[in-house]
C-alpha positions in Angstrom: 7.6 -71.4 58.5 8.3 -68.3 60.2 11.4 -68.7 62.5 10.8 -67.1 65.8 12.9 -63.5 66.3 13.4 -61.1 68.7 13.3 -57.7 67.2 16.9 -57.2 69.0 18.4 -60.7 66.9 16.7 -59.5 63.8 18.7 -56.1 64.2 21.9 -57.9 64.6 21.4 -60.1 61.8 20.5 -57.5 59.7 23.8 -55.2 60.8 26.1 -58.2 60.3 24.8 -59.0 56.9 24.8 -55.4 55.7 28.8 -54.8 57.5 30.6 -56.0 53.9 28.1 -54.5 51.5 28.0 -50.8 52.7 30.4 -47.7 53.9 31.3 -47.7 57.4 29.5 -44.3 58.1 26.3 -46.0 56.3 26.5 -48.6 58.5 26.1 -46.3 62.0 23.8 -44.7 60.5 21.9 -47.8 60.1 22.3 -48.8 63.2 21.5 -46.0 64.8 18.0 -45.3 63.2 16.9 -49.2 64.0 17.8 -48.4 67.3 14.7 -46.4 67.5 12.8 -48.9 66.8 14.3 -51.4 69.2 13.1 -48.6 71.8 10.2 -48.2 70.7 9.6 -52.6 70.8 10.6 -52.2 74.1 8.0 -49.9 75.2 5.5 -51.6 73.7 6.3 -55.1 74.6 6.8 -55.8 70.9 9.0 -59.2 71.0 8.3 -61.7 67.7 9.1 -60.1 64.5 6.7 -63.1 63.6 4.3 -61.1 64.2 4.9 -57.7 62.6 1.7 -56.1 61.0 1.0 -53.0 59.0 -0.7 -52.3 62.1 2.2 -52.2 64.4 4.0 -50.4 61.8 1.7 -47.3 62.1 2.0 -47.1 65.4 5.9 -47.3 65.3 5.6 -44.5 62.4 3.1 -42.4 64.6 5.1 -43.2 67.4 8.1 -41.5 65.4 6.1 -38.5 64.4 5.4 -37.7 68.0 8.9 -36.9 68.4 8.5 -33.8 66.2 10.3 -35.2 63.2 10.5 -33.7 60.4 9.2 -35.8 57.6 12.4 -36.0 55.8 14.1 -37.3 58.7 11.1 -39.7 59.2 10.9 -40.9 55.5 14.6 -41.6 56.2 13.9 -43.6 59.1 11.1 -45.6 58.1 13.2 -46.4 54.9 16.0 -47.9 56.5 13.3 -50.2 58.7 11.9 -51.2 55.3 14.9 -52.6 53.7 15.5 -54.3 57.3 11.9 -55.9 56.8 13.3 -57.2 53.4 15.8 -59.3 55.2 13.5 -60.1 57.8 11.2 -62.0 54.9 14.4 -63.5 53.5 15.5 -65.1 56.6 11.7 -66.2 57.5 11.7 -63.8 60.8 8.9 -61.7 59.4 5.7 -62.1 57.0 6.8 -62.0 53.2 6.2 -58.7 52.0 5.5 -56.4 55.1 8.0 -54.2 54.1 5.2 -53.0 51.8 3.2 -52.3 54.6 5.6 -49.4 55.8 3.8 -46.1 54.9 6.2 -43.3 54.2 5.4 -40.2 54.7 4.8 -37.2 51.4 7.5 -35.3 50.9 5.5 -31.6 49.2 7.6 -29.8 47.3 9.9 -27.0 49.7 9.2 -29.4 52.5 12.6 -30.3 53.0 14.3 -29.1 55.8 16.6 -26.2 55.0 19.7 -28.5 55.3 18.7 -30.1 52.1 19.2 -28.0 49.5 21.3 -24.7 47.9 19.5 -23.4 44.9 21.3 -22.1 41.8 20.8 -18.8 42.7 22.6 -19.1 46.2 25.5 -20.8 44.8 26.3 -18.3 42.0 25.6 -15.3 45.0 28.1 -17.4 47.0 30.2 -18.0 44.4 30.5 -14.2 43.2 31.6 -13.4 46.8 34.5 -15.8 46.8 35.9 -14.6 43.4 35.7 -10.6 45.0 37.0 -11.4 48.9 38.2 -15.1 48.6 39.8 -16.3 45.6 41.4 -19.4 46.0 41.3 -20.3 49.6 40.4 -23.2 51.3 36.6 -22.0 51.7 36.4 -21.3 48.2 37.8 -24.6 46.7 35.6 -26.8 48.9 32.0 -25.2 47.9 33.3 -24.6 44.2 34.4 -28.2 43.8 31.2 -29.9 45.7 29.1 -27.5 43.9 30.3 -27.9 40.3 31.1 -31.8 41.0 28.5 -33.1 43.3 30.5 -35.3 44.9 30.4 -36.1 48.4 32.5 -34.5 51.5 34.0 -37.9 51.8 34.9 -38.1 48.8 36.7 -35.1 48.2 38.3 -35.5 51.2 40.0 -38.7 49.7 41.2 -36.3 46.7 45.1 -36.1 46.0 46.7 -33.5 44.6 48.0 -36.3 41.9 44.3 -37.3 41.3 43.6 -33.7 39.6 44.7 -33.3 36.0 44.9 -29.6 35.3 46.0 -30.2 31.0 43.2 -32.8 30.9 41.0 -31.0 33.1 39.6 -34.0 35.7 40.2 -35.5 38.6 40.7 -39.7 39.6 38.3 -40.9 42.4 40.2 -44.3 44.1 38.9 -46.0 47.1 42.1 -46.7 49.2 40.3 -47.4 53.1 43.9 -49.1 54.2 45.1 -45.7 54.3 42.1 -43.9 55.7 40.0 -43.0 52.4 37.1 -45.3 52.4 34.4 -44.2 49.8 30.4 -44.9 50.2 30.0 -47.2 47.7 33.4 -48.7 47.9 35.2 -50.0 44.2 32.0 -48.6 42.5 32.7 -45.4 43.6 36.2 -45.0 41.8 35.5 -42.9 38.9 37.0 -40.0 36.5 35.2 -36.3 36.7 35.5 -33.8 34.5 35.8 -30.6 35.3 34.9 -27.2 34.2 37.7 -24.6 32.9 36.5 -22.0 36.1 36.9 -24.9 38.0 40.5 -25.6 36.7 41.3 -22.1 37.0 40.6 -21.6 41.2 42.3 -25.0 41.6 45.0 -24.4 40.1 45.6 -20.7 41.8 44.4 -22.4 45.1 47.4 -24.9 44.6 50.1 -22.0 43.7 49.1 -19.6 46.5 47.0 -21.0 49.0 47.8 -24.8 49.3 50.0 -25.8 52.6 51.5 -28.4 51.1 51.5 -30.8 54.0 50.9 -34.7 53.4 49.5 -37.1 55.2 50.5 -39.7 57.7 50.3 -42.2 54.0 52.9 -39.9 52.5 50.1 -38.5 50.3 49.5 -34.8 49.4 45.5 -34.3 49.8 43.9 -32.0 47.5 42.2 -30.4 50.2 45.1 -29.7 52.6 45.7 -28.5 55.9 48.2 -27.9 58.2 47.8 -31.1 59.5 47.5 -32.9 56.2 44.6 -34.6 55.2 41.0 -32.8 56.1 38.7 -34.2 58.8 35.5 -34.7 57.4 34.0 -32.2 59.8 36.6 -29.5 58.5 35.1 -30.0 55.2 31.8 -29.4 56.7 32.7 -26.2 59.1 33.9 -25.0 55.6 30.5 -25.1 53.8 28.8 -24.1 57.7 30.4 -20.9 57.4 30.1 -19.8 54.1 26.5 -20.2 52.8 25.1 -17.5 55.8 23.4 -14.0 53.9 25.2 -11.7 56.6 28.5 -12.8 55.3 28.5 -13.2 50.9 25.3 -10.7 50.7 25.8 -8.4 53.8 22.2 -9.0 54.6 19.9 -11.0 56.7 16.5 -13.1 55.9 15.8 -14.1 59.3 15.1 -10.4 61.2 18.3 -11.0 63.4 21.2 -8.3 64.4 24.2 -9.4 62.9 26.0 -8.0 66.3 23.8 -10.4 68.3 23.9 -13.6 66.7 25.1 -16.0 67.8 25.4 -18.0 63.9 27.9 -14.6 63.1 31.0 -16.5 64.5 33.0 -19.5 62.9 31.9 -22.0 65.9 28.8 -20.9 65.8 27.9 -20.7 61.9 25.6 -23.9 61.7 23.3 -22.2 64.7 22.2 -19.9 61.6 18.9 -21.0 59.3 20.4 -20.8 56.1 23.1 -22.6 57.3 23.6 -25.8 55.2 25.8 -29.1 55.3 27.9 -30.4 52.8 25.3 -32.8 51.5 22.8 -30.0 51.0 25.6 -28.1 48.8 25.3 -31.9 46.7 21.6 -31.6 46.6 21.6 -28.8 45.1 23.8 -29.3 42.6 23.1 -32.4 41.1 18.9 -31.3 41.1 19.2 -28.9 38.4 20.7 -31.6 36.4 18.7 -34.6 37.1 15.0 -32.3 36.5 16.1 -32.3 32.7 16.0 -35.4 32.4 12.9 -37.2 30.8 10.5 -39.0 33.3 11.4 -43.1 33.5 7.7 -43.4 35.6 
């Protein structure tokens, strides 16, 4: 017997249930994605999750597609909805197995948005540029660290100088939310990361030559430092946004733009470059080559 439940009640119950299981940023993303579903419910007069069906879910999917979403973004939105429907089923607010009626868009190879991948060839050219012109600078270290380790920007932000063991060539990742350095996977994100000698050499020289040596408000010395202590996540993002522009590291523009007139040819406008990428794109490009060599489990 299903319990009558409004979409608003269902979403709030789901978010409350997930609050202690996921990081704050993940929780916020789920809230924002499900807000779109609530907008559709309000617009179409859908009032009871007991009545959710494959047809209704297809109508919602089409409603989102009409907004011009890329398939990758649409898939993320629908995946969150599907997980929330699984929760609704568990509390008898929605029909059993209705989550399986959520039809995910097919993502073709190469269809991902530019923000989703940095290729090995691009990374090699960027690192060659840094080796020659920006050796051991904060931007060089940030890109090299994210590319080589595949860690998330939040994890990189949480690292301290004391977490780096130069002699043994590894990093210790620890979960310290009470001191402003949470991890996406909380305690499960704690681990030791082995580093290659090339990255260690750059890190050593960065610490010797360019690290600002400013502690944060908890008297901790961030590995990726700033003159104000620990960097904000947006600081790391801007370092990544500004580096992968071809006009910057290769003195060429694949988009046929005049560098003197291009709005992306500046620090503040770097994210407007079609070739600009986010830290997630660096991470994704880093882990795909290794994962593609693994045997299939299907």
